[in-house]
C-alpha positions as CSV (number, residue, x, y, z in Angstrom):
1,M,-5.5,45.7,-35.5
2,R,-4.3,49.3,-35.1
3,F,-0.6,49.0,-36.0
4,S,1.0,47.7,-39.2
5,K,4.6,47.8,-40.2
6,G,4.2,51.1,-42.1
7,N,2.2,54.3,-41.3
8,D,2.0,56.3,-44.5
9,A,0.3,59.2,-42.7
10,L,3.2,59.8,-40.3
11,G,5.9,58.5,-42.6
12,T,7.1,55.9,-40.1
13,K,8.0,52.3,-40.5
14,N,8.8,49.4,-38.2
15,R,11.8,47.2,-38.9
16,G,10.2,44.0,-37.6
17,D,6.9,42.6,-36.4
18,V,4.8,45.1,-34.5
19,C,3.6,44.8,-30.8
20,E,0.4,46.1,-29.4
21,S,2.4,49.1,-28.1
22,S,3.5,50.1,-31.7
23,L,7.1,49.1,-31.0
24,C,8.9,46.3,-32.9
25,T,8.9,43.0,-31.0
26,L,12.7,43.1,-31.1
27,C,14.0,46.7,-30.6
28,R,17.7,47.0,-31.6
29,A,20.0,49.6,-30.1
30,D,21.7,50.1,-33.5
31,C,18.4,50.6,-35.4
32,V,18.5,53.2,-38.1
33,G,14.7,53.8,-37.8
34,K,12.1,54.7,-38.2
35,C,9.2,53.7,-35.9
36,E,7.0,56.4,-34.4
37,T,8.9,56.4,-31.1
38,W,12.3,56.5,-32.8
39,L,11.3,59.4,-35.1
40,S,9.6,61.3,-32.2
41,S,12.8,61.3,-30.3
42,M,14.2,63.7,-32.9
43,V,11.2,65.7,-34.3
44,G,9.1,65.6,-31.1
45,R,5.6,67.0,-31.3
46,E,5.8,67.4,-35.1
47,L,4.9,63.7,-35.3
48,L,1.6,64.3,-33.7
49,Y,0.3,65.3,-37.1
50,P,0.3,63.8,-40.6
51,R,3.3,64.6,-42.8
52,S,3.4,66.8,-45.9
53,F,1.0,69.4,-44.7
54,G,-0.5,71.4,-47.6
55,L,-0.1,68.5,-50.0
56,V,-2.3,65.8,-48.4
57,T,-5.4,65.0,-46.5
58,A,-5.4,62.1,-44.1
59,G,-8.0,59.8,-42.6
60,A,-7.9,57.3,-39.7
61,N,-7.5,53.6,-40.5
62,N,-8.3,52.4,-37.0
63,T,-11.9,51.7,-37.7
64,S,-12.0,48.0,-36.8
65,H,-11.6,46.9,-33.2
66,V,-10.9,43.2,-32.8
67,G,-10.2,41.6,-29.6
68,V,-9.7,42.9,-26.1
69,S,-6.8,45.4,-25.8
70,Y,-6.0,49.0,-25.0
71,N,-6.3,49.6,-28.7
72,S,-9.9,48.6,-28.5
73,L,-10.6,51.5,-26.2
74,R,-11.4,54.9,-27.6
75,V,-11.3,58.4,-26.1
76,Q,-14.6,60.2,-25.4
77,G,-14.9,63.8,-26.6
78,Y,-17.4,66.4,-25.5
79,A,-18.8,69.5,-27.3
80,Y,-19.2,71.6,-24.2
81,G,-17.9,72.2,-20.7
82,A,-14.4,72.5,-19.1
83,N,-13.2,70.8,-15.9
84,G,-10.1,71.3,-13.9
85,M,-8.8,74.8,-14.8
86,T,-6.2,75.8,-12.3
87,N,-5.0,79.1,-10.7
88,E,-6.4,82.3,-12.3
89,L,-7.5,80.6,-15.5
90,T,-11.2,80.7,-16.3
91,N,-13.5,78.6,-18.5
92,S,-13.4,81.1,-21.4
93,P,-12.3,79.9,-24.8
94,D,-9.2,82.0,-24.5
95,D,-8.0,80.0,-21.5
96,C,-9.4,76.5,-22.4
97,V,-6.7,75.7,-24.9
98,F,-4.6,72.5,-24.7
99,P,-1.3,74.2,-23.7
100,N,-3.0,75.2,-20.5
101,V,-3.7,71.5,-19.6
102,S,-1.8,70.8,-16.4
103,L,0.2,67.5,-16.5
104,E,1.7,67.9,-13.0
105,T,0.7,65.3,-10.4
106,E,1.9,63.6,-7.3
107,F,1.8,60.2,-5.6
108,G,2.4,59.0,-2.1
109,K,0.9,58.9,1.4
110,K,2.5,60.9,4.1
111,Q,5.3,62.4,1.9
112,K,4.2,63.3,-1.6
113,T,6.4,62.9,-4.6
114,K,5.8,65.5,-7.2
115,I,6.2,64.8,-10.9
116,K,5.9,67.0,-14.0
117,M,4.0,64.5,-16.1
118,P,2.3,61.2,-15.3
119,L,5.1,59.0,-16.5
120,M,7.9,56.8,-15.0
121,T,10.5,54.5,-16.4
122,G,10.4,50.7,-16.0
123,A,13.1,49.1,-13.9
124,L,16.5,49.4,-15.5
125,G,18.6,46.9,-13.7
126,S,21.5,44.5,-14.4
127,T,21.1,44.3,-18.1
128,F,24.1,45.6,-20.1
129,I,21.7,47.9,-22.0
130,A,20.7,49.6,-18.8
131,E,24.4,50.0,-17.8
132,K,25.6,51.3,-21.1
133,Y,22.9,53.9,-21.7
134,W,22.2,54.8,-18.0
135,D,23.4,58.4,-18.4
136,S,20.8,59.0,-21.1
137,F,18.0,57.4,-19.2
138,A,18.8,59.0,-15.8
139,I,19.6,62.5,-17.0
140,G,16.7,62.5,-19.5
141,G,14.3,61.3,-16.7
142,A,15.6,63.9,-14.2
143,L,15.3,66.7,-16.8
144,V,11.7,65.7,-17.7
145,G,10.9,65.5,-13.9
146,I,9.7,61.9,-13.7
147,P,10.7,58.9,-11.5
148,V,13.5,56.6,-12.8
149,V,13.8,53.1,-11.4
150,I,17.0,51.3,-10.8
151,G,16.2,47.6,-11.2
152,E,17.3,44.5,-9.4
153,N,20.8,43.0,-9.2
154,V,22.9,46.1,-9.9
155,V,25.2,45.6,-7.0
156,G,25.4,41.8,-7.3
157,V,26.6,41.8,-10.9
158,D,29.1,44.7,-10.4
159,R,32.5,43.2,-10.4
160,N,33.8,46.3,-8.6
161,S,31.3,46.2,-5.7
162,E,32.6,44.8,-2.4
163,I,30.2,42.7,-0.3
164,S,31.2,40.9,3.0
165,N,29.2,38.2,4.6
166,T,28.2,38.3,8.3
167,E,27.4,35.4,10.6
168,T,23.7,35.8,9.8
169,K,24.4,35.3,6.1
170,Q,23.2,38.9,5.5
171,G,25.6,40.7,3.2
172,K,27.1,44.1,4.0
173,I,28.1,46.3,1.1
174,K,31.4,48.0,1.5
175,S,31.3,49.7,-1.9
176,A,28.9,49.7,-4.8
177,P,30.3,52.0,-7.5
178,E,27.8,51.1,-10.3
179,L,24.8,51.7,-8.0
180,D,26.4,55.0,-6.8
181,R,26.9,56.1,-10.4
182,R,23.3,55.5,-11.2
183,I,21.9,57.3,-8.2
184,D,24.3,60.3,-8.4
185,T,23.7,60.8,-12.1
186,Y,20.0,61.2,-11.6
187,L,20.4,63.4,-8.5
188,R,22.7,65.8,-10.3
189,Y,19.8,67.0,-12.4
190,Y,17.0,66.4,-10.0
191,D,15.1,69.7,-9.3
192,G,12.4,68.6,-6.9
193,Y,10.2,66.7,-9.4
194,G,10.5,63.0,-9.9
195,A,12.4,60.5,-7.8
196,I,15.1,57.8,-8.0
197,I,13.7,54.4,-7.0
198,V,15.9,51.4,-6.1
199,Q,14.4,47.9,-6.4
200,L,15.0,45.0,-4.1
201,N,14.8,41.3,-5.1
202,V,15.9,38.2,-3.1
203,E,19.6,38.7,-3.9
204,D,19.5,42.4,-3.2
205,T,17.9,41.8,0.1
206,R,20.6,39.3,1.0
207,N,23.3,41.6,-0.2
208,G,22.1,44.5,2.0
209,V,21.2,46.9,-0.7
210,A,18.5,48.6,1.3
211,E,20.9,49.2,4.2
212,Y,23.6,50.6,1.9
213,V,21.2,53.0,0.1
214,V,19.6,54.4,3.3
215,D,22.9,54.8,5.1
216,K,24.4,56.7,2.1
217,Y,21.5,58.6,0.6
218,G,18.8,58.8,3.3
219,D,15.5,60.0,2.0
220,K,16.8,61.0,-1.4
221,C,15.8,57.5,-2.7
222,I,12.6,55.5,-2.7
223,I,13.0,51.8,-2.0
224,E,10.8,49.3,-4.0
225,L,9.9,45.8,-3.1
226,K,9.5,43.6,-6.2
227,W,7.1,40.7,-6.7
228,G,7.4,40.3,-10.4
229,Q,6.9,41.8,-13.9
230,G,4.7,41.5,-16.9
231,A,7.2,39.6,-19.2
232,K,8.0,36.4,-17.2
233,N,7.1,34.6,-14.0
234,I,10.7,33.8,-12.9
235,G,13.4,36.0,-11.6
236,G,15.5,38.4,-13.7
237,E,18.2,37.1,-15.9
238,I,21.1,38.3,-18.0
239,Q,23.4,36.5,-20.6
240,V,27.2,36.6,-20.3
241,R,29.8,35.3,-22.7
242,S,32.8,35.2,-20.4
243,L,33.6,32.1,-18.4
244,E,35.4,34.2,-15.8
245,Y,32.4,36.5,-15.4
246,A,30.0,33.6,-15.2
247,T,32.1,32.0,-12.5
248,F,32.2,35.3,-10.6
249,L,28.4,35.5,-10.7
250,K,28.1,31.9,-9.5
251,N,30.4,32.7,-6.6
252,R,28.3,35.8,-5.8
253,G,25.4,33.3,-5.1
254,Y,23.5,33.6,-8.4
255,V,22.0,30.7,-10.3
256,V,24.1,30.4,-13.5
257,D,23.0,28.0,-16.3
258,P,24.9,26.0,-17.3
259,D,27.0,25.8,-14.2
260,P,30.5,27.3,-15.0
261,T,32.1,25.6,-12.1
262,K,31.5,22.1,-13.5
263,E,34.5,20.7,-15.4
264,D,32.5,19.4,-18.4
265,V,30.9,22.8,-18.8
266,R,34.2,24.5,-18.7
267,Q,35.5,22.2,-21.4
268,G,32.5,22.7,-23.5
269,F,33.0,26.5,-23.3
270,E,36.7,26.3,-24.2
271,Q,35.9,24.0,-27.2
272,G,33.2,26.4,-28.4
273,A,30.2,24.1,-27.8
274,I,28.9,26.4,-25.1
275,K,29.0,30.1,-26.0
276,A,27.0,31.8,-23.3
277,F,25.7,31.6,-19.7
278,A,22.4,32.8,-18.3
279,R,22.4,34.3,-14.8
280,H,19.1,34.0,-13.0
281,S,17.7,35.4,-9.8
282,R,15.7,33.4,-7.3
283,L,12.0,33.2,-6.9
284,G,10.7,35.1,-3.9
285,G,8.1,33.8,-1.4
286,T,9.0,30.1,-1.8
287,N,8.9,29.5,1.9
288,L,5.3,30.9,2.2
289,S,2.3,28.6,1.6
290,S,-0.8,30.8,2.4
291,V,-2.2,34.3,2.0
292,G,-1.8,34.9,5.7
293,Q,1.9,34.0,5.6
294,V,2.5,36.3,2.6
295,Q,0.7,39.1,4.4
296,E,2.7,38.6,7.6
297,D,6.0,38.5,5.6
298,F,5.2,41.5,3.6
299,M,4.2,43.7,6.5
300,S,7.3,42.6,8.3
301,S,9.5,43.6,5.3
302,V,7.8,47.0,5.2
303,A,8.2,47.6,8.9
304,Y,11.9,46.7,8.7
305,L,12.5,49.1,5.8
306,R,10.8,51.9,7.8
307,S,12.8,51.0,10.9
308,I,16.1,51.6,9.1
309,G,15.0,55.0,7.8
310,F,13.0,54.7,4.5
311,E,10.2,57.2,4.4
312,R,8.9,56.2,1.0
313,I,8.3,52.6,0.0
314,T,6.7,51.2,-3.2
315,L,5.8,47.8,-4.6
316,K,6.1,46.4,-8.1
317,T,4.0,43.4,-9.0
318,G,3.6,41.4,-12.3
319,S,0.9,39.8,-14.3
320,Y,0.0,37.1,-11.8
321,G,-3.6,36.0,-11.3
322,M,-6.4,37.7,-9.4
323,E,-5.4,36.4,-6.0
324,E,-2.0,38.0,-6.2
325,L,-3.4,41.2,-7.6
326,A,-5.9,41.4,-4.7
327,M,-3.0,40.8,-2.2
328,A,-0.8,43.5,-3.8
329,I,-3.6,46.1,-3.6
330,K,-4.8,45.2,-0.2
331,F,-1.4,44.8,1.4
332,A,0.0,48.0,-0.2
333,T,-3.0,49.9,1.0
334,D,-2.9,48.5,4.6
335,A,0.9,49.2,4.8
336,E,0.3,52.7,3.5
337,L,2.8,52.3,0.7
338,D,3.4,55.3,-1.6
339,L,3.0,53.5,-5.0
340,L,2.0,50.2,-6.4
341,T,3.1,49.5,-10.0
342,I,1.1,46.8,-11.7
343,D,2.8,45.3,-14.8
344,G,0.6,43.4,-17.2
345,S,1.6,40.8,-19.9
346,G,2.5,42.4,-23.1
347,G,5.3,44.3,-21.4
348,G,8.9,44.0,-22.6
349,T,12.2,43.0,-21.1
350,G,15.9,42.8,-21.8
351,M,16.1,39.1,-21.7
352,S,13.2,36.8,-21.0
353,P,12.5,33.2,-22.2
354,W,10.6,34.0,-25.5
355,N,7.8,31.6,-25.3
356,M,7.2,32.4,-21.6
357,M,6.9,36.0,-22.6
358,Q,4.5,35.1,-25.3
359,S,2.2,32.9,-23.2
360,W,2.3,33.6,-19.4
361,G,0.3,35.9,-17.3
362,V,-2.7,38.3,-17.5
363,P,-2.8,40.8,-20.4
364,S,-2.5,44.4,-19.3
365,I,-6.0,45.6,-20.1
366,I,-7.6,42.7,-18.1
367,L,-5.2,43.1,-15.2
368,H,-5.7,46.8,-15.0
369,A,-9.5,46.6,-15.3
370,K,-9.6,44.1,-12.4
371,A,-7.2,46.4,-10.4
372,H,-9.7,49.2,-10.7
373,E,-12.5,46.9,-9.6
374,Y,-10.6,45.6,-6.6
375,A,-9.5,49.1,-5.6
376,S,-13.1,50.3,-5.7
377,L,-14.1,47.5,-3.4
378,L,-11.6,48.7,-0.8
379,S,-12.5,52.3,-1.3
380,A,-16.2,51.4,-0.7
381,K,-15.1,50.0,2.7
382,G,-13.5,53.4,3.6
383,K,-9.9,52.5,2.8
384,S,-7.5,55.1,1.4
385,V,-6.4,53.0,-1.6
386,V,-2.7,53.0,-2.5
387,D,-1.8,55.2,-5.5
388,M,-1.1,53.0,-8.6
389,S,0.9,53.0,-11.7
390,F,0.0,50.8,-14.7
391,A,2.7,49.2,-16.9
392,G,2.8,46.6,-19.7
393,G,3.1,47.5,-23.4
394,F,2.7,51.3,-23.5
395,A,4.5,53.7,-25.9
396,L,2.1,56.5,-27.0
397,E,0.2,59.4,-25.6
398,D,-3.2,57.8,-26.0
399,H,-1.9,54.7,-24.1
400,I,-1.1,57.1,-21.2
401,F,-4.6,58.7,-21.3
402,K,-6.4,55.3,-21.6
403,A,-4.4,53.8,-18.7
404,L,-5.1,56.7,-16.4
405,A,-8.8,56.5,-17.3
406,V,-9.0,52.7,-16.8
407,G,-7.6,53.0,-13.3
408,A,-9.1,56.4,-12.3
409,P,-9.1,57.8,-9.7
410,Y,-6.4,55.5,-8.3
411,T,-3.9,55.5,-11.1
412,K,-1.6,58.5,-10.9
413,L,1.0,57.6,-13.6
414,V,2.0,55.2,-16.3
415,C,5.2,53.2,-16.4
416,M,7.0,52.8,-19.8
417,G,9.9,50.5,-20.3
418,R,11.1,49.9,-23.9
419,A,9.5,53.0,-25.4
420,I,11.6,55.5,-23.4
421,M,14.8,53.4,-23.9
422,I,14.7,54.0,-27.6
423,P,15.7,57.7,-27.4
424,G,18.7,56.7,-25.3
425,F,19.8,54.3,-28.1
426,L,19.1,56.9,-30.9
427,G,20.8,59.8,-29.2
428,A,24.0,57.7,-28.4
429,N,24.1,56.6,-32.1
430,I,23.8,60.2,-33.3
431,E,26.4,61.5,-30.9
432,G,28.8,58.7,-31.8
433,A,28.4,59.4,-35.5
434,I,28.9,63.1,-35.3
435,Y,31.8,62.8,-32.8
436,P,33.7,59.6,-33.6
437,E,36.0,60.2,-30.6
438,R,33.0,59.8,-28.3
439,R,31.6,56.7,-29.9
440,A,33.0,54.2,-27.5
441,E,32.2,56.3,-24.4
442,V,28.5,56.8,-25.4
443,N,28.1,53.3,-26.8
444,G,27.2,54.5,-30.3
445,N,26.6,52.0,-33.0
446,W,26.9,54.1,-36.2
447,N,29.9,55.2,-38.2
448,E,27.9,57.9,-39.9
449,L,24.4,59.4,-39.8
450,P,21.9,57.4,-41.8
451,K,19.6,58.8,-44.4
452,N,16.6,58.8,-42.0
453,V,18.5,61.1,-39.6
454,L,20.0,63.3,-42.3
455,E,16.5,64.0,-43.5
456,V,16.0,65.7,-40.2
457,G,19.4,67.5,-39.8
458,K,23.2,67.2,-39.5
459,T,23.9,68.7,-36.1
460,A,22.3,68.2,-32.7
461,D,20.6,71.6,-32.7
462,E,19.1,70.7,-36.1
463,I,18.2,67.2,-35.3
464,F,16.5,67.5,-31.9
465,A,13.4,69.6,-31.8
466,C,13.8,70.4,-28.0
467,Y,17.5,71.1,-28.2
468,H,17.1,74.9,-27.7
469,D,14.4,74.4,-25.0
470,L,16.9,72.5,-23.0
471,E,19.7,74.9,-23.8
472,D,17.5,77.8,-22.4
473,K,16.8,75.6,-19.3
474,L,20.4,74.6,-18.6
475,G,22.6,77.2,-20.2
476,K,25.1,76.7,-23.0
477,D,27.9,75.5,-20.7
478,E,25.9,72.8,-19.0
479,M,24.3,71.7,-22.2
480,K,27.7,70.5,-23.3
481,N,27.5,67.9,-20.5
482,I,24.1,66.5,-21.6
483,P,24.3,63.2,-23.6
484,Y,22.4,63.2,-26.8
485,G,20.3,60.3,-25.5
486,A,19.0,62.5,-22.8
487,I,18.1,65.2,-25.3
488,A,16.3,62.6,-27.3
489,F,14.5,61.4,-24.1
490,Y,13.4,65.0,-23.3
491,T,12.2,65.5,-26.9
492,L,10.1,62.3,-26.9
493,A,8.6,63.2,-23.5
494,D,7.7,66.6,-24.9
495,K,5.8,64.9,-27.8
496,L,4.0,62.5,-25.4
497,G,3.1,65.4,-23.1
498,C,1.7,67.6,-25.8
499,G,-0.3,64.7,-27.3
500,L,-1.7,63.9,-23.8
501,Q,-2.6,67.6,-23.3
502,Q,-4.5,67.5,-26.7
503,L,-6.5,64.4,-25.7
504,M,-7.3,65.8,-22.3
505,A,-8.5,69.1,-23.8
506,G,-10.7,67.3,-26.2
507,A,-12.2,65.4,-23.3
508,R,-12.6,68.8,-21.5
509,K,-10.3,67.8,-18.6
510,F,-7.6,70.3,-17.9
511,S,-6.2,68.6,-14.8
512,L,-5.1,65.0,-14.5
513,N,-7.3,64.4,-11.4
514,K,-10.4,65.2,-13.4
515,I,-9.9,62.2,-15.7
516,T,-12.5,59.5,-15.1
517,R,-13.7,56.3,-16.7
518,Q,-16.3,58.4,-18.5
519,E,-13.6,59.7,-20.8
520,I,-13.2,56.3,-22.6
521,F,-15.5,53.7,-24.2
522,S,-15.0,50.3,-25.6
523,G,-14.9,49.7,-29.3
524,N,-16.4,46.2,-29.2
525,R,-18.8,44.3,-26.9
526,E,-16.1,41.9,-25.8
527,T,-13.9,44.6,-24.4
528,A,-16.9,46.2,-22.7
529,K,-17.7,42.9,-21.0
530,E,-14.2,42.2,-19.8
531,T,-13.3,45.6,-18.6
532,G,-16.6,47.1,-17.4
533,I,-16.1,50.1,-19.7
534,P,-19.3,50.6,-21.6
535,H,-19.6,50.1,-25.4
536,V,-19.5,53.2,-27.6
537,A,-23.2,52.9,-28.5
538,D,-24.3,52.7,-24.9
539,V,-22.3,55.6,-23.4
540,N,-24.7,58.6,-22.8
541,D,-27.4,56.8,-24.7
542,E,-29.9,57.5,-22.0
543,S,-29.2,61.2,-21.9
544,A,-29.3,61.3,-25.6
545,R,-32.8,59.9,-25.6
546,K,-33.9,62.5,-23.1
547,I,-32.7,65.2,-25.4
548,L,-34.7,63.7,-28.3
549,N,-37.8,63.3,-26.2
550,S,-37.7,66.7,-24.6
């Protein structure tokens, strides 16, 4: 397969076993490096190229394509032509250079949401990781100009939130300080590109999160209905090690395992036999037994959200089977939703049952290929298909290109989860090591800079390749308020964007809307069969023969 623990050409190394995405299966917040994503968060676009220039030559080792995966797709290149040049640029060699590739795009139906590059974060919800590193994720995403998603259960797990119950058992939020913090942090640096998206699950709906958000923030937020994700087929969960907090969550209406209100469980915890509790969300749709009922319930939910003031509504679905995939695309299209995120298995999470994560659901490449097939069926019937985002095990610039091509023209952006959390961890560790007095505040894990960082630099302006770009953008005074995790996020995004520009220029596509399925081919026959993307030896074979026979 494509990724091994070490990459000698780039000088990178994974700490643990390697995923299809190139990340370690277990990504630690305190890691001292140095996988490709970790190192890219400091040196940026330098990591697009082999190391030790002038001393080495380098050759690709990804010559064997085994199995069906995104890594068994390859990018098509062309020796002539140029498509999608914008504004006053021409098709001359002076203009057709990769920095002129436009990465700006938009999604949505009646109200378009503009983004600076085709990327969004995964849902960052009630996990402690999301809470601790939120400033890095939110500020970094806002500065890059991409959507950031606030995941489920943020209000419910916040001990400082106030929720009152009404006679209809529908909660009414009086205050939600953690949710407010997350929204306000993003909006502080929002400049018209990107969006803050707030997810709803069963508990969020009961607690009245949608009503609270629209009343306080109006059209500044997008609301997202959630069906599932690509790492598990049950609701979200977190682990807590406090009996008091576990009891609080139980009283808030969550499923907590084991039950902290039972006397034998309390005794077991006090004696040390029980050391932690898992808080779970509920499954949605359990009172529905047919496709028709699901459709009716979904349309009713969308209508309600519109009636209370939401202008932009999205849907996130997981790696369920083909029926649920078809429902998601059809219902989202009929309801004129602004975006549908389709998350395939192979994606990551903060806490999922391990063997469930290993064995449940439809792998991303299969799910996304079928999404394109189903969207095309609707388009052939004259439907204006919902804009889509693909998720599930993406980390690198070629993943972005391939996912956009697999779903073209319906896929407008790609969702990354774990990959764009890594710079948040790294930046916080660097900041805490350089300024020990900030370590607790930024949740840094290092007492000093490790060797892998010192090889890059000793100060922030030496370590982060995009430090001065951001300083020029924000000014020196405001730069002092930017967490190092956000600077690392911005630096990684710059590397991903530059790499995507290079791939697009090689395919002679200078605007995102010009990417088609003809820009990729399958590296083996099995992938071609399962995805409908032709094998490398078959692509343009007919036109090649015409040239030879002319």
